[in-house]
C-alpha positions in Angstrom: -21.6 -0.1 -23.5 -18.9 1.6 -25.4 -16.6 4.5 -24.8 -15.8 5.3 -28.5 -18.2 7.2 -31.0 -19.1 4.1 -33.0 -21.6 1.4 -31.7 -19.0 -2.0 -31.7 -19.3 -5.4 -32.5 -21.5 -7.4 -29.6 -18.3 -9.4 -28.9 -17.0 -6.1 -27.4 -20.2 -5.4 -25.5 -19.2 -5.5 -21.6 -22.1 -6.9 -19.9 -23.6 -5.3 -17.0 -26.7 -7.3 -15.5 -28.9 -9.4 -17.2 -32.4 -11.0 -16.6 -33.4 -7.3 -15.0 -37.3 -6.3 -14.8 -37.3 -2.8 -13.4 -37.3 -0.1 -15.8 -34.1 2.0 -14.4 -30.5 0.8 -13.3 -28.0 2.7 -10.8 -24.7 1.6 -12.6 -22.5 0.7 -9.5 -19.6 0.4 -12.0 -19.7 4.2 -12.9 -16.5 5.2 -10.3 -14.7 2.6 -11.4 -14.2 3.7 -15.3 -11.9 5.9 -17.0 -12.2 8.8 -17.7 -14.0 9.1 -21.7 -17.2 8.7 -23.5 -19.5 5.9 -22.8 -22.6 4.7 -24.5 -25.6 2.5 -22.3 -27.5 -0.3 -24.5 -30.4 -2.3 -23.6 -32.8 -5.0 -25.1 -35.8 -7.1 -24.1 -35.6 -10.9 -23.7 -38.5 -13.4 -24.6 -39.1 -16.7 -23.4 -37.3 -19.8 -26.0 -34.1 -17.1 -25.8 -35.4 -14.6 -27.5 -33.9 -11.2 -28.1 -35.1 -7.8 -29.5 -32.9 -5.4 -31.1 -30.7 -3.0 -28.7 -31.1 0.3 -28.1 -28.4 2.5 -27.1 -28.4 5.5 -24.7 -27.4 8.8 -25.5 -23.7 9.6 -24.8 -22.6 10.1 -20.9 -19.4 11.3 -20.1 -17.0 10.5 -17.0 -15.1 13.7 -15.9 -12.0 13.4 -13.8 -10.5 16.6 -14.4 -12.1 17.7 -10.9 -11.6 14.2 -9.6 -8.5 13.9 -6.9 -8.4 10.4 -5.3 -7.3 9.7 -1.9 -4.8 7.7 -1.1 -5.3 3.8 -0.6 -4.9 1.5 2.1 -4.4 3.8 4.8 -2.9 2.1 7.8 -1.2 2.3 11.1 0.0 0.1 13.6 2.0 0.5 17.1 5.7 -0.8 16.3 6.2 -3.7 18.9 7.6 -2.8 22.1 8.0 1.4 20.9 5.8 4.2 21.5 5.6 4.9 17.8 3.2 3.9 15.5 4.1 2.9 11.3 1.5 4.7 9.4 2.0 3.4 5.4 -1.0 4.2 2.2 -0.5 3.5 -1.7 -0.9 5.6 -4.2 -4.2 6.2 -5.0 -6.0 4.6 -7.9 -7.2 6.6 -11.2 -4.1 8.8 -11.0 -3.4 9.4 -14.7 -6.0 12.5 -15.4 -4.1 14.6 -12.8 -1.3 12.8 -12.3 0.4 11.3 -9.5 0.2 13.5 -6.3 2.7 15.3 -5.6 2.7 14.9 -1.7 0.5 14.0 1.2 -0.7 15.7 4.2 -1.0 13.8 7.3 -2.2 15.4 11.2 -2.6 13.1 14.2 -5.6 14.3 16.5 -6.5 17.8 14.2 -3.2 18.9 14.8 -1.2 20.7 12.6 -0.6 18.6 9.3 2.9 18.0 7.9 3.5 17.2 4.3 5.6 14.7 2.9 6.1 12.9 -0.4 6.9 9.5 0.9 4.0 6.1 1.5 5.4 5.2 5.2 6.0 7.5 7.6 7.0 7.0 12.0 5.1 9.1 14.3 7.8 8.5 17.4 7.3 8.8 21.6 3.4 8.9 21.4 0.9 9.2 24.9 -0.7 6.1 25.5 -4.5 5.7 24.3 -5.6 6.4 20.7 -4.4 8.3 18.7 -6.7 9.6 15.2 -4.9 9.9 11.7 -5.8 11.9 9.3 -4.1 11.3 5.1 -5.0 13.5 2.1 -3.3 13.2 -1.1 -1.9 17.0 -3.0 -2.5 17.3 -6.4 -1.0 20.2 -8.9 -4.3 21.8 -8.9 -6.0 19.6 -6.0 -6.5 18.0 -2.8 -8.4 14.8 -1.9 -10.9 14.1 0.7 -9.0 12.6 4.1 -9.1 9.5 5.0 -8.7 8.6 8.5 -7.9 6.1 11.0 -7.7 5.2 14.8 -4.7 3.7 16.2 -4.5 2.5 19.7 -1.0 2.8 22.0 -1.0 0.7 24.8 2.1 0.7 27.8 5.3 -1.1 26.5 4.5 -3.6 29.6 1.3 -4.8 27.8 3.2 -6.6 24.9 3.4 -10.2 25.0 6.8 -11.5 25.2 6.5 -15.2 24.3 9.9 -17.5 25.2 12.1 -17.6 22.0 11.8 -21.2 20.7 14.0 -20.9 17.8 15.9 -18.6 16.1 14.4 -17.1 13.2 14.7 -14.5 10.5 10.6 -12.7 10.9 10.5 -10.5 7.6 10.3 -7.1 7.2 7.5 -4.3 7.3 7.0 -2.4 5.3 7.4 -4.3 1.7 7.5 -2.9 -0.4 9.1 -0.1 1.2 9.9 3.7 0.6 12.3 5.2 2.6 13.0 2.4 4.9 12.1 -0.7 6.2 12.2 -2.8 9.6 13.9 -6.2 9.7 12.9 -8.3 12.2 14.7 -11.2 13.9 15.1 -13.4 17.0 17.7 -15.7 18.6 17.3 -18.4 20.7 21.5 -19.8 21.1 23.3 -16.8 22.2 26.3 -15.9 19.7 27.2 -14.2 16.3 24.8 -12.9 14.1 25.2 -11.5 10.7 22.6 -10.3 8.2 23.2 -8.7 5.0 21.8 -7.4 1.9 22.3 -8.0 -1.5 21.4 -7.4 -4.9 19.3 -9.2 -7.2 22.5 -10.0 -9.0 23.7 -11.6 -5.9 26.4 -8.4 -5.1 26.7 -7.6 -1.2 25.1 -4.1 -1.0 25.6 -3.6 2.8 25.9 -5.3 6.0 23.5 -4.3 8.7 24.4 -6.3 11.5 27.6 -8.5 12.9 27.4 -8.4 16.0 27.2 -11.1 19.0 23.5 -11.3 20.0 22.0 -12.6 23.4 19.4 -15.0 23.5 16.0 -12.1 22.1 14.1 -10.3 19.9 15.7 -8.1 17.4 14.9 -5.4 14.9 17.5 -3.7 12.5 16.4 -0.9 9.6 17.6 -0.5 6.2 17.2 2.9 4.7 18.2 1.6 1.0 22.0 2.8 1.9 24.9 0.5 0.4 27.9 0.4 2.5 29.3 3.8 1.2 26.5 5.8 2.0 24.9 6.1 -1.2 20.7 5.7 -1.8 20.6 2.7 -4.1 18.1 1.8 -7.1 14.7 0.8 -6.4 13.7 -3.0 -6.8 14.3 -6.1 -5.6 16.8 -6.8 -2.5 17.6 -9.8 -0.9 18.3 -10.0 3.1 20.5 -13.1 4.5 20.7 -13.5 8.3 23.3 -16.2 9.4 23.5 -17.2 13.4 24.5 -20.1 15.0 23.4 -23.1 13.0 21.4 -21.0 11.0 20.6 -19.3 7.3 17.6 -18.0 5.9 17.4 -15.2 2.9 14.4 -13.5 2.2 13.4 -11.0 -0.8 12.1 -7.3 0.3 10.9 -4.5 -2.7 12.3 -0.8 -2.6 10.0 1.4 -4.4 10.8 5.0 -5.3 
């Protein structure tokens, strides 16, 4: 298979299938190919590893100018101990032809959609039950098909609350994130807890927590803001938690 006008040397061919005995074949990789011109080649295989000369097909064109890819990895989950749902997704594949989306159109239960530009959204104060979410990617010249998911919202009282057996920094979600992320932590021995955010140079960016905490489970949000209220740049950041007899540091990625 060849994307150029000339036939390349055999070392540059892209094998698709061997040992095929039918007289027609559906290329399942076609939808993954970049825009361009392609040719297919076929040759017969005989015993004793003897091959015929290759015969090339006509030119086949893959045109993505009218293809608008939807968001990928669209997921949603109820945030523990709340009636909120955290939704996240990723930039579509094959955005080179039409450019990256200018935004995303999100709706719940076939209601009025909202348009947002971030890759996460928190839907607050939902009713108990099943909720259907739909999202599309918006481009300058069109809009993708919708991707749909269902999220069950359960009573807060149904969440499992096992006894805290150790102080721990549980990580952050989503990660990577934009514009905000939630850091979860658990405290076994009550006392002063401090959580700081540092940049990749080890400079403190801001302090998220610096107060007395009783035994329990907690979360704190960071919105990519430094201690002076300014938005920080995209990149890797570290968050460090110190508590009674405990210290841990983890990494997070802000992608704008």
